[in-house]
Biopython code that builds the backbone (N, CA, C, O; Angstrom):
import numpy as np
from Bio.PDB.StructureBuilder import StructureBuilder

atoms = [
    (1, "MET", "N", (12.370, -8.653, 15.239)),
    (1, "MET", "CA", (12.990, -7.594, 14.446)),
    (1, "MET", "C", (13.600, -6.583, 15.173)),
    (1, "MET", "O", (14.637, -6.074, 14.749)),
    (2, "GLY", "N", (13.168, -6.280, 16.056)),
    (2, "GLY", "CA", (13.826, -5.297, 16.777)),
    (2, "GLY", "C", (15.345, -5.648, 17.366)),
    (2, "GLY", "O", (16.371, -4.972, 17.278)),
    (3, "LEU", "N", (15.118, -7.003, 18.027)),
    (3, "LEU", "CA", (16.292, -7.638, 18.258)),
    (3, "LEU", "C", (17.290, -7.614, 17.323)),
    (3, "LEU", "O", (18.477, -7.388, 17.556)),
    (4, "ALA", "N", (16.709, -7.889, 16.085)),
    (4, "ALA", "CA", (18.013, -8.457, 15.059)),
    (4, "ALA", "C", (18.416, -7.120, 14.691)),
    (4, "ALA", "O", (19.627, -7.055, 14.475)),
    (5, "VAL", "N", (17.703, -5.882, 14.530)),
    (5, "VAL", "CA", (18.245, -4.949, 14.389)),
    (5, "VAL", "C", (19.418, -3.989, 15.435)),
    (5, "VAL", "O", (20.286, -3.142, 15.226)),
    (6, "LEU", "N", (18.892, -4.640, 16.532)),
    (6, "LEU", "CA", (19.942, -4.374, 17.609)),
    (6, "LEU", "C", (21.355, -5.110, 17.657)),
    (6, "LEU", "O", (22.355, -4.733, 18.267)),
    (7, "GLY", "N", (21.216, -6.142, 16.944)),
    (7, "GLY", "CA", (22.689, -6.999, 16.821)),
    (7, "GLY", "C", (23.437, -6.675, 15.757)),
    (7, "GLY", "O", (24.575, -7.046, 15.469)),
    (8, "GLN", "N", (22.599, -5.849, 15.116)),
    (8, "GLN", "CA", (23.282, -5.922, 14.008)),
    (8, "GLN", "C", (22.989, -3.745, 13.336)),
    (8, "GLN", "O", (22.560, -3.195, 12.321)),
    (9, "ALA", "N", (23.585, -3.276, 14.761)),
    (9, "ALA", "CA", (23.688, -1.701, 14.963)),
    (9, "ALA", "C", (24.564, -1.188, 14.339)),
    (9, "ALA", "O", (24.598, -0.018, 13.959)),
    (10, "GLU", "N", (25.460, -2.125, 14.152)),
    (10, "GLU", "CA", (26.967, -1.133, 13.459)),
    (10, "GLU", "C", (26.678, -1.210, 11.449)),
    (10, "GLU", "O", (27.352, -0.727, 10.539)),
    (11, "SER", "N", (25.600, -1.904, 11.428)),
    (11, "SER", "CA", (25.810, -1.675, 9.850)),
    (11, "SER", "C", (24.167, -0.961, 9.716)),
    (11, "SER", "O", (23.996, -1.650, 8.709)),
    (12, "VAL", "N", (23.194, -0.405, 9.810)),
    (12, "VAL", "CA", (22.539, 0.485, 10.268)),
    (12, "VAL", "C", (22.336, 1.262, 9.438)),
    (12, "VAL", "O", (21.450, 1.375, 8.591)),
    (13, "PRO", "N", (23.783, 2.205, 9.864)),
    (13, "PRO", "CA", (23.570, 3.577, 8.963)),
    (13, "PRO", "C", (24.290, 3.504, 7.529)),
    (13, "PRO", "O", (24.229, 4.448, 6.742)),
    (14, "ARG", "N", (25.150, 2.015, 7.180)),
    (14, "ARG", "CA", (25.086, 1.641, 5.924)),
    (14, "ARG", "C", (24.459, 1.526, 5.376)),
    (14, "ARG", "O", (24.465, 2.200, 4.346)),
    (15, "GLN", "N", (23.250, 0.432, 5.656)),
    (15, "GLN", "CA", (22.202, 0.065, 5.021)),
    (15, "GLN", "C", (21.351, 1.519, 4.900)),
    (15, "GLN", "O", (20.808, 1.674, 3.806)),
    (16, "ARG", "N", (21.183, 2.498, 5.788)),
    (16, "ARG", "CA", (20.215, 3.208, 5.411)),
    (16, "ARG", "C", (20.678, 4.286, 4.345)),
    (16, "ARG", "O", (19.909, 4.941, 3.642)),
    (17, "SER", "N", (22.470, 4.384, 4.340)),
    (17, "SER", "CA", (22.763, 5.045, 3.444)),
    (17, "SER", "C", (22.580, 4.524, 1.941)),
    (17, "SER", "O", (22.245, 5.162, 0.943)),
    (18, "ALA", "N", (22.863, 3.330, 2.067)),
    (18, "ALA", "CA", (22.721, 2.146, 0.754)),
    (18, "ALA", "C", (21.596, 2.407, -0.012)),
    (18, "ALA", "O", (21.553, 2.566, -1.232)),
    (19, "ALA", "N", (20.375, 2.451, 1.066)),
    (19, "ALA", "CA", (18.497, 2.659, 0.746)),
    (19, "ALA", "C", (18.496, 3.937, 0.305)),
    (19, "ALA", "O", (18.344, 4.099, -0.906)),
    (20, "ALA", "N", (18.669, 5.171, 1.212)),
    (20, "ALA", "CA", (19.029, 6.286, 0.234)),
    (20, "ALA", "C", (19.657, 6.936, -0.999)),
    (20, "ALA", "O", (19.320, 7.960, -1.595)),
    (21, "SER", "N", (20.606, 6.124, -1.219)),
    (21, "SER", "CA", (21.540, 6.059, -2.396)),
    (21, "SER", "C", (20.587, 5.410, -3.381)),
    (21, "SER", "O", (20.394, 6.051, -4.414)),
    (22, "ARG", "N", (19.874, 4.102, -3.227)),
    (22, "ARG", "CA", (19.293, 3.122, -3.993)),
    (22, "ARG", "C", (17.947, 3.867, -4.438)),
    (22, "ARG", "O", (17.391, 3.389, -5.427)),
    (23, "THR", "N", (17.265, 5.150, -3.736)),
    (23, "THR", "CA", (16.188, 5.866, -3.853)),
    (23, "THR", "C", (16.497, 7.045, -4.992)),
    (23, "THR", "O", (15.956, 7.282, -6.072)),
    (24, "ARG", "N", (17.744, 7.761, -4.194)),
    (24, "ARG", "CA", (18.249, 8.661, -5.523)),
    (24, "ARG", "C", (18.204, 8.362, -7.059)),
    (24, "ARG", "O", (17.918, 9.004, -8.070)),
    (25, "LEU", "N", (18.608, 7.121, -6.777)),
    (25, "LEU", "CA", (18.905, 6.602, -8.567)),
    (25, "LEU", "C", (17.706, 6.664, -8.917)),
    (25, "LEU", "O", (17.273, 7.397, -9.806)),
    (26, "LEU", "N", (16.942, 5.747, -8.111)),
    (26, "LEU", "CA", (15.573, 5.323, -8.844)),
    (26, "LEU", "C", (14.759, 6.632, -9.238)),
    (26, "LEU", "O", (14.003, 6.349, -10.168)),
    (27, "ASP", "N", (14.624, 8.223, -8.785)),
    (27, "ASP", "CA", (14.280, 9.175, -8.631)),
    (27, "ASP", "C", (14.606, 9.459, -9.936)),
    (27, "ASP", "O", (13.729, 9.728, -10.757)),
    (28, "ALA", "N", (16.207, 9.416, -10.318)),
    (28, "ALA", "CA", (16.901, 10.033, -11.668)),
    (28, "ALA", "C", (16.752, 9.065, -12.599)),
    (28, "ALA", "O", (16.934, 9.467, -13.748)),
    (29, "ARG", "N", (16.490, 7.956, -12.486)),
    (29, "ARG", "CA", (16.128, 7.278, -13.469)),
    (29, "ARG", "C", (14.556, 7.603, -13.884)),
    (29, "ARG", "O", (14.446, 7.575, -15.110)),
    (30, "LEU", "N", (13.457, 7.869, -13.291)),
    (30, "LEU", "CA", (12.478, 7.695, -13.600)),
    (30, "LEU", "C", (12.117, 9.387, -13.668)),
    (30, "LEU", "O", (10.942, 9.626, -13.945)),
    (31, "GLU", "N", (12.869, 10.387, -13.478)),
    (31, "GLU", "CA", (12.827, 11.940, -14.000)),
    (31, "GLU", "C", (13.366, 11.839, -15.545)),
    (31, "GLU", "O", (13.906, 12.922, -15.774)),
    (32, "PHE", "N", (13.427, 11.219, -16.397)),
    (32, "PHE", "CA", (14.059, 10.985, -17.387)),
    (32, "PHE", "C", (13.075, 10.006, -18.469)),
    (32, "PHE", "O", (13.277, 9.805, -19.667)),
    (33, "ARG", "N", (12.121, 9.563, -17.733)),
    (33, "ARG", "CA", (11.231, 8.923, -18.111)),
    (33, "ARG", "C", (9.963, 9.746, -18.872)),
    (33, "ARG", "O", (9.642, 10.732, -18.209)),
    (34, "THR", "N", (9.184, 9.579, -20.079)),
    (34, "THR", "CA", (8.113, 10.267, -20.106)),
    (34, "THR", "C", (7.203, 9.897, -19.724)),
    (34, "THR", "O", (7.183, 8.875, -19.038)),
    (35, "LEU", "N", (5.743, 10.814, -20.123)),
    (35, "LEU", "CA", (4.814, 10.439, -19.064)),
    (35, "LEU", "C", (4.154, 9.040, -19.606)),
    (35, "LEU", "O", (3.664, 8.146, -18.917)),
    (36, "GLU", "N", (4.235, 9.080, -20.554)),
    (36, "GLU", "CA", (3.568, 7.251, -21.655)),
    (36, "GLU", "C", (4.378, 6.352, -20.758)),
    (36, "GLU", "O", (3.675, 5.760, -19.939)),
    (37, "GLU", "N", (5.901, 6.041, -20.676)),
    (37, "GLU", "CA", (6.621, 5.130, -20.016)),
    (37, "GLU", "C", (6.390, 5.059, -18.557)),
    (37, "GLU", "O", (6.647, 3.972, -18.041)),
    (38, "LEU", "N", (5.946, 6.023, -17.779)),
    (38, "LEU", "CA", (6.287, 5.879, -16.748)),
    (38, "LEU", "C", (4.498, 5.585, -16.187)),
    (38, "LEU", "O", (4.303, 4.981, -15.132)),
    (39, "LEU", "N", (3.100, 6.194, -17.205)),
    (39, "LEU", "CA", (1.823, 4.961, -17.222)),
    (39, "LEU", "C", (2.037, 3.713, -17.368)),
    (39, "LEU", "O", (1.528, 2.949, -16.548)),
    (40, "ALA", "N", (2.931, 3.131, -18.567)),
    (40, "ALA", "CA", (3.393, 1.901, -18.897)),
    (40, "ALA", "C", (4.100, 0.970, -17.310)),
    (40, "ALA", "O", (4.294, -0.197, -16.967)),
    (41, "LEU", "N", (4.213, 1.830, -16.953)),
    (41, "LEU", "CA", (5.232, 1.318, -15.222)),
    (41, "LEU", "C", (4.683, 0.950, -14.384)),
    (41, "LEU", "O", (4.892, -0.058, -13.708)),
    (42, "VAL", "N", (3.366, 2.226, -14.245)),
    (42, "VAL", "CA", (2.686, 1.926, -12.993)),
    (42, "VAL", "C", (1.215, 1.140, -13.340)),
    (42, "VAL", "O", (0.576, 0.581, -12.448)),
    (43, "ARG", "N", (0.731, 1.176, -14.870)),
    (43, "ARG", "CA", (0.039, 0.062, -15.061)),
    (43, "ARG", "C", (0.718, -1.722, -15.215)),
    (43, "ARG", "O", (0.091, -2.781, -15.237)),
    (44, "GLU", "N", (1.967, -1.507, -15.288)),
    (44, "GLU", "CA", (2.604, -3.272, -15.039)),
    (44, "GLU", "C", (2.213, -3.516, -13.805)),
    (44, "GLU", "O", (1.303, -4.303, -13.546)),
    (45, "GLN", "N", (3.003, -2.726, -12.757)),
    (45, "GLN", "CA", (2.488, -2.870, -11.146)),
    (45, "GLN", "C", (1.269, -3.211, -10.916)),
    (45, "GLN", "O", (0.973, -4.264, -10.353)),
    (46, "LEU", "N", (0.439, -2.362, -11.324)),
    (46, "LEU", "CA", (-0.992, -2.363, -11.075)),
    (46, "LEU", "C", (-1.900, -4.259, -11.260)),
    (46, "LEU", "O", (-2.644, -4.883, -10.504)),
    (47, "ALA", "N", (-1.399, -4.523, -12.434)),
    (47, "ALA", "CA", (-1.699, -5.948, -12.634)),
    (47, "ALA", "C", (-1.644, -6.593, -12.145)),
    (47, "ALA", "O", (-2.604, -7.362, -12.195)),
    (48, "GLY", "N", (-0.615, -6.910, -11.288)),
    (48, "GLY", "CA", (-0.239, -7.610, -10.047)),
    (48, "GLY", "C", (0.016, -7.350, -9.098)),
    (48, "GLY", "O", (0.670, -8.120, -8.395)),
    (49, "ASP", "N", (-0.450, -5.985, -8.612)),
    (49, "ASP", "CA", (-0.810, -5.683, -7.383)),
    (49, "ASP", "C", (-1.904, -5.135, -6.522)),
    (49, "ASP", "O", (-1.881, -4.028, -5.984)),
    (50, "CYS", "N", (-2.834, -5.990, -6.448)),
    (50, "CYS", "CA", (-3.790, -5.708, -5.896)),
    (50, "CYS", "C", (-4.351, -4.701, -4.794)),
    (50, "CYS", "O", (-5.443, -4.143, -4.690)),
    (51, "ASP", "N", (-3.052, -4.674, -3.909)),
    (51, "ASP", "CA", (-3.519, -3.785, -2.852)),
    (51, "ASP", "C", (-2.656, -2.381, -3.578)),
    (51, "ASP", "O", (-2.497, -1.467, -2.769)),
    (52, "LEU", "N", (-2.418, -2.270, -4.176)),
    (52, "LEU", "CA", (-1.383, -0.904, -5.236)),
    (52, "LEU", "C", (-2.526, -0.466, -5.907)),
    (52, "LEU", "O", (-2.549, 0.754, -6.068)),
    (53, "ARG", "N", (-3.696, -1.221, -6.446)),
    (53, "ARG", "CA", (-4.626, -0.774, -7.484)),
    (53, "ARG", "C", (-5.491, -0.077, -6.324)),
    (53, "ARG", "O", (-5.871, 1.077, -6.524)),
    (54, "TRP", "N", (-5.794, -0.673, -5.213)),
    (54, "TRP", "CA", (-6.656, -0.133, -4.018)),
    (54, "TRP", "C", (-6.613, 0.773, -3.869)),
    (54, "TRP", "O", (-7.534, 1.565, -4.065)),
    (55, "HIS", "N", (-5.388, 1.057, -3.409)),
    (55, "HIS", "CA", (-4.815, 2.440, -2.943)),
    (55, "HIS", "C", (-4.755, 3.501, -3.728)),
    (55, "HIS", "O", (-5.011, 4.645, -3.352)),
    (56, "LEU", "N", (-4.329, 3.097, -5.140)),
    (56, "LEU", "CA", (-4.351, 4.310, -5.953)),
    (56, "LEU", "C", (-6.013, 4.563, -6.722)),
    (56, "LEU", "O", (-6.432, 5.622, -7.190)),
    (57, "GLU", "N", (-6.611, 3.462, -6.670)),
    (57, "GLU", "CA", (-7.985, 4.012, -7.182)),
    (57, "GLU", "C", (-8.535, 4.844, -6.252)),
    (57, "GLU", "O", (-9.368, 5.624, -6.713)),
    (58, "LEU", "N", (-8.244, 4.941, -4.660)),
    (58, "LEU", "CA", (-9.072, 5.635, -3.704)),
    (58, "LEU", "C", (-8.245, 6.827, -4.012)),
    (58, "LEU", "O", (-8.799, 7.817, -4.489)),
    (59, "ARG", "N", (-6.937, 6.823, -3.776)),
    (59, "ARG", "CA", (-6.248, 8.027, -3.662)),
    (59, "ARG", "C", (-6.691, 8.963, -5.235)),
    (59, "ARG", "O", (-6.874, 10.179, -5.181)),
    (60, "ALA", "N", (-6.766, 8.488, -6.043)),
    (60, "ALA", "CA", (-6.870, 8.918, -7.593)),
    (60, "ALA", "C", (-8.377, 9.418, -8.096)),
    (60, "ALA", "O", (-8.831, 9.943, -9.113)),
    (61, "ALA", "N", (-8.883, 8.975, -6.855)),
    (61, "ALA", "CA", (-10.397, 9.621, -7.479)),
    (61, "ALA", "C", (-10.936, 10.670, -6.835)),
    (61, "ALA", "O", (-10.989, 10.923, -5.631)),
    (62, "PRO", "N", (-11.603, 11.655, -8.432)),
    (62, "PRO", "CA", (-11.561, 12.998, -8.248)),
    (62, "PRO", "C", (-12.571, 13.240, -6.731)),
    (62, "PRO", "O", (-13.305, 12.481, -6.097)),
    (63, "ALA", "N", (-12.229, 14.468, -6.588)),
    (63, "ALA", "CA", (-12.891, 15.167, -5.159)),
    (63, "ALA", "C", (-14.489, 15.058, -5.280)),
    (63, "ALA", "O", (-15.146, 14.635, -4.328)),
    (64, "GLY", "N", (-14.926, 15.346, -6.154)),
    (64, "GLY", "CA", (-16.074, 15.721, -6.657)),
    (64, "GLY", "C", (-16.574, 14.077, -6.964)),
    (64, "GLY", "O", (-17.798, 14.094, -7.090)),
    (65, "GLU", "N", (-16.082, 12.805, -7.109)),
    (65, "GLU", "CA", (-16.371, 11.689, -7.727)),
    (65, "GLU", "C", (-17.906, 11.459, -6.279)),
    (65, "GLU", "O", (-18.081, 11.850, -5.124)),
    (66, "ASP", "N", (-18.495, 10.811, -7.051)),
    (66, "ASP", "CA", (-19.615, 10.657, -5.829)),
    (66, "ASP", "C", (-19.151, 9.719, -4.735)),
    (66, "ASP", "O", (-18.292, 8.840, -4.798)),
    (67, "THR", "N", (-19.800, 10.044, -3.863)),
    (67, "THR", "CA", (-19.328, 9.562, -2.550)),
    (67, "THR", "C", (-20.080, 8.208, -2.231)),
    (67, "THR", "O", (-19.785, 7.649, -1.175)),
    (68, "GLY", "N", (-21.110, 7.586, -3.133)),
    (68, "GLY", "CA", (-21.628, 6.601, -2.683)),
    (68, "GLY", "C", (-20.534, 5.133, -3.477)),
    (68, "GLY", "O", (-20.679, 3.918, -3.610)),
    (69, "ILE", "N", (-19.388, 6.236, -3.862)),
    (69, "ILE", "CA", (-18.630, 4.846, -4.911)),
    (69, "ILE", "C", (-17.020, 4.973, -3.783)),
    (69, "ILE", "O", (-16.110, 4.152, -3.667)),
    (70, "THR", "N", (-17.122, 5.732, -3.406)),
    (70, "THR", "CA", (-16.218, 5.586, -1.993)),
    (70, "THR", "C", (-16.325, 5.086, -0.799)),
    (70, "THR", "O", (-15.398, 4.420, -0.339)),
    (71, "ARG", "N", (-17.263, 5.275, -0.216)),
    (71, "ARG", "CA", (-18.023, 4.434, 0.526)),
    (71, "ARG", "C", (-18.304, 3.135, 0.400)),
    (71, "ARG", "O", (-18.260, 2.430, 1.408)),
    (72, "GLU", "N", (-18.649, 2.574, -0.871)),
    (72, "GLU", "CA", (-18.614, 1.079, -1.697)),
    (72, "GLU", "C", (-16.795, 0.223, -1.392)),
    (72, "GLU", "O", (-16.370, -0.909, -1.164)),
    (73, "ARG", "N", (-16.372, 1.265, -1.531)),
    (73, "ARG", "CA", (-14.895, 0.964, -1.665)),
    (73, "ARG", "C", (-14.315, 0.535, 0.131)),
    (73, "ARG", "O", (-13.604, -0.384, 0.537)),
    (74, "ILE", "N", (-14.975, 1.625, 0.823)),
    (74, "ILE", "CA", (-14.467, 1.503, 1.752)),
    (74, "ILE", "C", (-15.128, 0.387, 2.560)),
    (74, "ILE", "O", (-14.370, -0.265, 3.279)),
    (75, "LEU", "N", (-16.415, 0.068, 2.554)),
    (75, "LEU", "CA", (-17.393, -0.900, 3.118)),
    (75, "LEU", "C", (-16.316, -2.388, 2.650)),
    (75, "LEU", "O", (-15.736, -3.107, 3.464)),
    (76, "SER", "N", (-16.292, -2.521, 1.325)),
    (76, "SER", "CA", (-15.350, -3.775, 0.922)),
    (76, "SER", "C", (-14.025, -3.890, 1.722)),
    (76, "SER", "O", (-13.627, -5.017, 2.017)),
    (77, "LEU", "N", (-13.258, -2.701, 2.123)),
    (77, "LEU", "CA", (-12.148, -3.075, 3.016)),
    (77, "LEU", "C", (-12.805, -3.683, 4.500)),
    (77, "LEU", "O", (-12.148, -4.558, 5.064)),
    (78, "LEU", "N", (-13.905, -3.290, 5.037)),
    (78, "LEU", "CA", (-14.068, -3.726, 6.083)),
    (78, "LEU", "C", (-15.349, -4.817, 6.297)),
    (78, "LEU", "O", (-16.185, -5.077, 7.162)),
    (79, "ASP", "N", (-15.053, -5.172, 5.275)),
    (79, "ASP", "CA", (-16.148, -6.699, 5.030)),
    (79, "ASP", "C", (-15.181, -7.827, 5.755)),
    (79, "ASP", "O", (-13.982, -7.961, 5.509)),
    (80, "THR", "N", (-15.814, -8.475, 6.536)),
    (80, "THR", "CA", (-15.592, -9.812, 7.438)),
    (80, "THR", "C", (-15.665, -10.923, 6.863)),
    (80, "THR", "O", (-15.108, -11.888, 7.387)),
    (81, "ARG", "N", (-16.183, -11.027, 5.969)),
    (81, "ARG", "CA", (-16.608, -12.133, 4.677)),
    (81, "ARG", "C", (-15.835, -12.798, 4.198)),
    (81, "ARG", "O", (-16.109, -13.975, 3.962)),
    (82, "PHE", "N", (-14.854, -12.370, 3.954)),
    (82, "PHE", "CA", (-13.383, -13.511, 3.645)),
    (82, "PHE", "C", (-12.500, -13.747, 4.910)),
    (82, "PHE", "O", (-11.526, -14.499, 4.918)),
    (83, "PHE", "N", (-12.907, -13.084, 5.891)),
    (83, "PHE", "CA", (-11.973, -13.893, 7.214)),
    (83, "PHE", "C", (-12.808, -14.610, 7.861)),
    (83, "PHE", "O", (-12.345, -15.606, 8.418)),
    (84, "ALA", "N", (-14.181, -14.346, 7.978)),
    (84, "ALA", "CA", (-15.149, -14.886, 9.038)),
    (84, "ALA", "C", (-16.008, -15.975, 8.737)),
    (84, "ALA", "O", (-17.201, -15.809, 8.480)),
    (85, "ARG", "N", (-15.218, -17.542, 8.766)),
    (85, "ARG", "CA", (-15.824, -18.493, 8.162)),
    (85, "ARG", "C", (-16.645, -18.955, 9.478)),
    (85, "ARG", "O", (-17.633, -19.668, 9.300)),
    (86, "TYR", "N", (-16.414, -18.719, 10.305)),
    (86, "TYR", "CA", (-16.924, -18.738, 11.521)),
    (86, "TYR", "C", (-17.928, -17.969, 12.285)),
    (86, "TYR", "O", (-18.549, -18.216, 13.319)),
    (87, "GLY", "N", (-17.906, -16.949, 11.464)),
    (87, "GLY", "CA", (-19.107, -15.915, 12.775)),
    (87, "GLY", "C", (-18.215, -14.560, 13.024)),
    (87, "GLY", "O", (-18.626, -13.400, 13.082)),
    (88, "TYR", "N", (-16.743, -15.096, 13.164)),
    (88, "TYR", "CA", (-15.788, -13.860, 13.818)),
    (88, "TYR", "C", (-14.707, -14.112, 13.019)),
    (88, "TYR", "O", (-14.553, -15.106, 12.309)),
    (89, "VAL", "N", (-13.841, -13.035, 13.174)),
    (89, "VAL", "CA", (-12.539, -12.625, 12.532)),
    (89, "VAL", "C", (-11.713, -13.956, 13.196)),
    (89, "VAL", "O", (-11.930, -14.080, 14.402)),
    (90, "GLU", "N", (-10.744, -15.035, 12.570)),
    (90, "GLU", "CA", (-10.116, -15.816, 13.583)),
    (90, "GLU", "C", (-8.728, -14.901, 13.687)),
    (90, "GLU", "O", (-8.308, -13.957, 13.018)),
    (91, "TYR", "N", (-8.238, -15.587, 14.782)),
    (91, "TYR", "CA", (-6.590, -15.043, 15.126)),
    (91, "TYR", "C", (-5.707, -14.753, 13.845)),
    (91, "TYR", "O", (-5.311, -13.670, 13.415)),
    (92, "ALA", "N", (-5.519, -15.990, 13.376)),
    (92, "ALA", "CA", (-4.744, -16.146, 11.896)),
    (92, "ALA", "C", (-4.713, -15.005, 11.306)),
    (92, "ALA", "O", (-3.736, -14.263, 11.207)),
    (93, "ASP", "N", (-6.124, -14.782, 10.771)),
    (93, "ASP", "CA", (-6.661, -14.150, 9.360)),
    (93, "ASP", "C", (-6.738, -12.344, 10.406)),
    (93, "ASP", "O", (-7.114, -11.412, 9.694)),
    (94, "ALA", "N", (-6.421, -11.977, 11.855)),
    (94, "ALA", "CA", (-6.659, -10.740, 12.454)),
    (94, "ALA", "C", (-5.732, -9.678, 11.650)),
    (94, "ALA", "O", (-6.158, -8.650, 11.123)),
    (95, "ARG", "N", (-4.455, -10.097, 11.657)),
    (95, "ARG", "CA", (-3.405, -9.087, 10.917)),
    (95, "ARG", "C", (-4.015, -8.601, 9.561)),
    (95, "ARG", "O", (-4.106, -7.382, 9.411)),
    (96, "ALA", "N", (-4.401, -9.347, 8.652)),
    (96, "ALA", "CA", (-4.752, -9.260, 7.226)),
    (96, "ALA", "C", (-6.297, -8.688, 7.196)),
    (96, "ALA", "O", (-6.770, -8.200, 6.170)),
    (97, "TYR", "N", (-6.919, -8.783, 8.240)),
    (97, "TYR", "CA", (-7.999, -7.884, 8.209)),
    (97, "TYR", "C", (-7.935, -6.614, 8.919)),
    (97, "TYR", "O", (-8.725, -5.689, 8.731)),
    (98, "GLY", "N", (-6.920, -6.605, 9.781)),
    (98, "GLY", "CA", (-6.424, -5.588, 10.541)),
    (98, "GLY", "C", (-5.672, -4.275, 9.401)),
    (98, "GLY", "O", (-5.927, -3.077, 9.528)),
    (99, "GLN", "N", (-4.841, -4.784, 8.451)),
    (99, "GLN", "CA", (-4.655, -4.074, 7.436)),
    (99, "GLN", "C", (-5.312, -3.260, 6.118)),
    (99, "GLN", "O", (-5.165, -2.284, 5.383)),
    (100, "GLN", "N", (-6.339, -4.692, 6.464)),
    (100, "GLN", "CA", (-7.767, -4.003, 5.449)),
    (100, "GLN", "C", (-8.290, -2.535, 6.189)),
    (100, "GLN", "O", (-8.627, -1.420, 5.789)),
    (101, "ALA", "N", (-8.151, -3.216, 7.486)),
    (101, "ALA", "CA", (-8.979, -1.708, 8.441)),
    (101, "ALA", "C", (-8.245, -0.444, 8.234)),
    (101, "ALA", "O", (-8.781, 0.650, 8.054)),
    (102, "VAL", "N", (-7.073, -0.660, 8.271)),
    (102, "VAL", "CA", (-5.716, 0.608, 8.376)),
    (102, "VAL", "C", (-6.314, 1.377, 6.581)),
    (102, "VAL", "O", (-6.731, 2.517, 6.377)),
    (103, "LYS", "N", (-6.153, 0.383, 5.701)),
    (103, "LYS", "CA", (-6.616, 1.333, 4.757)),
    (103, "LYS", "C", (-8.206, 1.979, 4.236)),
    (103, "LYS", "O", (-8.512, 2.709, 3.293)),
    (104, "ALA", "N", (-8.810, 1.497, 5.051)),
    (104, "ALA", "CA", (-10.281, 1.894, 5.380)),
    (104, "ALA", "C", (-9.930, 3.115, 6.387)),
    (104, "ALA", "O", (-10.442, 4.175, 6.028)),
    (105, "VAL", "N", (-9.458, 3.155, 7.117)),
    (105, "VAL", "CA", (-9.207, 4.479, 7.514)),
    (105, "VAL", "C", (-8.144, 5.635, 6.962)),
    (105, "VAL", "O", (-8.302, 6.855, 6.910)),
    (106, "THR", "N", (-7.234, 4.982, 6.647)),
    (106, "THR", "CA", (-6.096, 5.938, 5.750)),
    (106, "THR", "C", (-7.391, 6.536, 4.526)),
    (106, "THR", "O", (-7.589, 7.721, 4.257)),
    (107, "THR", "N", (-7.991, 5.581, 4.051)),
    (107, "THR", "CA", (-9.213, 6.515, 2.770)),
    (107, "THR", "C", (-9.840, 7.281, 3.676)),
    (107, "THR", "O", (-10.057, 8.396, 3.202)),
    (108, "VAL", "N", (-10.190, 7.170, 4.679)),
    (108, "VAL", "CA", (-11.342, 8.095, 5.154)),
    (108, "VAL", "C", (-10.592, 9.257, 5.628)),
    (108, "VAL", "O", (-11.139, 10.360, 5.618)),
    (109, "ARG", "N", (-9.595, 9.138, 5.972)),
    (109, "ARG", "CA", (-8.638, 10.611, 6.597)),
    (109, "ARG", "C", (-8.172, 11.241, 5.223)),
    (109, "ARG", "O", (-8.286, 12.466, 5.187)),
    (110, "GLY", "N", (-7.687, 10.659, 4.128)),
    (110, "GLY", "CA", (-8.062, 11.177, 2.861)),
    (110, "GLY", "C", (-8.798, 12.205, 2.309)),
    (110, "GLY", "O", (-8.883, 12.317, 1.086)),
]
sb = StructureBuilder()
sb.init_structure("model")
sb.init_model(0)
sb.init_chain("A")
sb.init_seg("    ")
for serial, (resi, resn, name, xyz) in enumerate(atoms, 1):
    if name == "N":
        sb.init_residue(resn, " ", resi, " ")
    sb.init_atom(name, np.array(xyz, "f"), 0.0, 1.0, " ", f" {name:<3s}", serial, name[0])
structure = sb.get_structure()
């Protein structure tokens, strides 16, 4: 990936500028939505994105929430059963498991 970027170094500033412009446009469009419209957009995304659902469930949990619930969510992220068919996380699954472990660490930090 890094070599591909180096090969197209002259276009990086233009791509960054375009990305920033799209972000500003999206921000402006969202700014004028009602709370109900924004919640509908979030719910629509949650229906098809398990990672986003996990992230929001953990981030939106009230501060006084039962720590057992948060602990259960973290342990499920660290559970190797989905990846360890032979008693260990296989090389092919290491990246996916690592991403789940990062989510667990991020949750603990939060």
